[in-house]
C-alpha positions, 0 to 999 in steps of 0.5 A: 839820766846823769844819776843813772850813769853815776849808779851804773859807773859805781856798780861797774867799778865794784863788780867788773865782768858782771851783768848789771841791770838797773830798773824802776827809776821813779820818784816817790809816790805822791803820798810822801809829798806832805812829809817833804820826802823825795828821792827815787826807788831803784831796782838793781839786779847783779849777776857776778862771780864775786858772789861765790861762797857769799850769803845773800845778806853779804851779797846785798851788803856788797851792793849797798857798799858800792852805792852808799854815797848815792843813798839819800841819807848820804845826800844822794838821790836814792830813797829806796832800793830793791836788790836781786843778786845771783851767781854768774857762772 
């Protein structure tokens, strides 16, 4: 649960006054075990005014930048992330 709290804090800091939902926290499927991989799959849904006039690619980059240190390649717990963004009106 602490991992999710860290993720939520990072997103709240980066996207104030936004609607943020985090779903699908699950460990990697068993077929990854022989490769020694571990980590979690996360789904993030953010509705924010900060996405105004931003392309979908730029919106996703903003999310990635906010959670970068939590990604597995940087020593974090997130192996894969699915991102959904929309403009909050």
